[in-house]
N, C-alpha and C positions, 0 to 999 in steps of 0.2 A: 506513271502515265507515259505513253509513247510520245517522243518528241515529234514535232511537225517536220515532215520530210520535204514539203514544198511550200514554204512560207510565201504569202503574197508579197509581190514587189511593191515597195513604197511608191505612192503616186506623188510626183513632184511637179510643181508648176512649170510651164514651158518658158523658162528664162534663157535667152540667148539662142543662137542657131542650133547648137547641139541639143539643148534642152527642148526646143520646139520639135526637132526631128524625133527625139525619143518619145515625147508626149503624144504626138499625132500618130506615130507608129504603134504606140500602145492603144490608141483609140481604134486603129484598124484591126488589131488582133485580139483585143480584150473586149468582148461584147458587154460584159458587166459594166466596165468603166465607160464604154461608148454610150450605152443607154442612159446612164446617170448623167453624163455630160450633156446629152441632148435634152434631157428633162430640165436641167438647170439653164441651158442656153435659151430655151424657149421663154422662161420666166424672167431671165436677167434683163431682157430688152426693156421691160417696163418698170423695173425695180428702181425705187427712189427711197431716200431717207437713211436712217441708221440701221445697219444690218448686222446681226450676230450669226456667226458660223460656229455651231456647236459641234465639238469633236472635229475640229478643222484639220488636224494633222499638219501637213506642210502647206495648207491653203491652196490646193491645186486649182480650184475653180474661181479664185478671187479675180483673176484677169478678165473673166466674163462680165464683171460688173463695172460700169463706168465710174471712175473716181470722181467725176463731176456730179454724178447723181447719187452715189452711194458712199456713206462713211462706213468702212468695213471694220468689224471687230472680230478677231479670231479668239476662240476659247477651246481649251483642251485640258485634259487631266494632267496632274503634276507629273505622273510617270508615263507620259505618252511615248517615251523611248521603248516601252515594252512592245509597242506597235511599230517600232523602227522610225519614229518621227521625232525630230528635234527642230523646233521653230522658236527662235528667240523673239519674234515680233508679235507674240500672242499673249493672252492672259491665261494663267493656269488656275484651275479650281479643283475642288475636292471630288468632283464627279456627282455631287448632290445639290449643293446650293449655288445657283448662278449669282455671282457677286455684282448685281445691278439692281436698281430700284424698280418698283412696279411700273408697268406701262412705259418702258423706256425705248423699245425697239420697234421700228416700222416693219421689219422683216426678219425672219429667222430661217437659217439654212441648217439642215442636219442630214448629212449623207452617209449611209452605211455605218451608222453608229449604234442604233437602238438594240441591235442583236448582241452587242457587247456590254449592255447595261443590265445588271441583274434587277434593279428596281426601276425599270423603264417608265412605269406610270408616274412615279415621283418626278422624274426628269421632264416628262411631258407637262406635268403640272407647273414645274418651274419655268419652262419655256412659255407656257400660257401666261404666267404671272408677269413676265418681263415684256410681253408684247403689248403694244398699244391697241385699243379698240379699233377694229378694222385692219389691224396688222395682218401680214401674210406670212404663212408658214409653208416651207417646201422641205419635205422629208423623203428620203429614199431608203428602202430596206431590201435586202436580198431575199430570194425565195429558193431558187435552184442554185445553191452555192455550196461548195465543199466546207467541211469543218475547218476553220482557219483561225489564225492567231490563238492557237491552243495554249492554255485552257480558257481563254477569254472570249469564247463564242458560245452564247447561251440559248438563242432563240431563232425561230423562223416564224413569220407572222402571216396569217391568212387575211384576206379582205374582211372577213367577218370580225376577226379580232381587231383589225385596224380601225374599223368603224367604231367599235366600242372604246378603243384607246383614245380616240380623238373626238369623243362625243360632246365635249365641252365647247367645241368650236361651232360657230354658226353655219359654216359652209365647208363641206369636206368632199373632195374628189379623190378617188383612188383609181389609178390607172396601171395596168400591167405593163411591164417593160419586156417586150418580146413575147414569144410563144414557146410551146414545147419543142418546136423545131429549132428555135434559137438556143434553147437550153442544151439540146443534144449537140449542136455544133459547138457551143461554148465549151462543153466538156471535152469534145474532141481536141479543141485547141489547147485546153489545159493539159491533156495527156501529152500532146506534142511538146509544149513548153517544159513540162516536168521532166521529160526524157532527154530533151536537148540540153537543158541547163542542169544536169545532174551534178551533185557535189561528189567529191572524191569518196566520201564515206558511203554514198549510195550508188556508186558507179556500177552500171550494168551495161556491158558492151553490146549485148544483143538488142536491148530496147533503144540504146543510143543509135545503133545502126539503122533500125527500123524507122525511128523518128527522123533521122537524117535523110533516109530514102524518101520519106513523105514530104519533105520540105518544099519541093517544087509545087505541090498542089495546095499548100497551106493558104496562099492568097485566094485561091478559088473557093476553098472551104469558108474562109472568113467572109468573102464577098457574099456567099450564099446566106451566111448568118445575118449580115446587114440587110439583105433583101427580105429575109423572113420577118425582120422588125418592121421595115418600111411597108411591106405589103401584107402584114399580119398573116403569114403563111403558117398554118397549124392552129393549135388550141391555145387560147390565152389563159386557160385555167392552170397552166403549169409554166409560168414565165420565168425569166431570169430574176425578176424582183418586182417591186411595186413602188410607184411614186405617189406620194400623198401631198395634195395641195389643200390648204385649209385657211380660212379667214376667221379671225377672232371676233 
């Protein structure tokens, strides 16, 4: 199998001045991350109780939740380093059985994880098991996203499949993140990133020159992408991804 030429850049929490600059620059230029961030930010304001972050990586969104209102628990697979994540402050599990008792959590967060889980329905059932009645679930999944973390990228989910996957929950809302215009712009930005940050192994001077020449207009392109999300410009039937909000 061909190796991944442009691996996703690990998302790290905005700690310190440099960390904050990197994080918010990422939000400006990475529309996938930006729309996930906005989905979580909206729900974080009212979140209370004990929260489980499934597949948390480096816990990049933990800072959105008030430590006075939320007791945060991060959970990820034992070999999360395959996804370039090392986090000593979380609980590791086998990817199948969540090591907590029934009805333990008030809220569960799971962002951009299910596409990497072969038996995703079993994981959803485990999430349901550890949630309290009335507990809230926030999940994001990609739709228009390149094949990534090869070979650990297995699925893309339609709204029809998502409704079926979460049909045990009492209340389910599925919202698209962006439109087809957003997706096109996001792919343009990925092309620019890929060619600007070429490795020595994949160095192509022509594409590097072209990407460098386009750099001055990148902020304009990214700004148009953000406007397409805010103003819903284009069709929402081909978005960047979907956000699922459910209540047990």
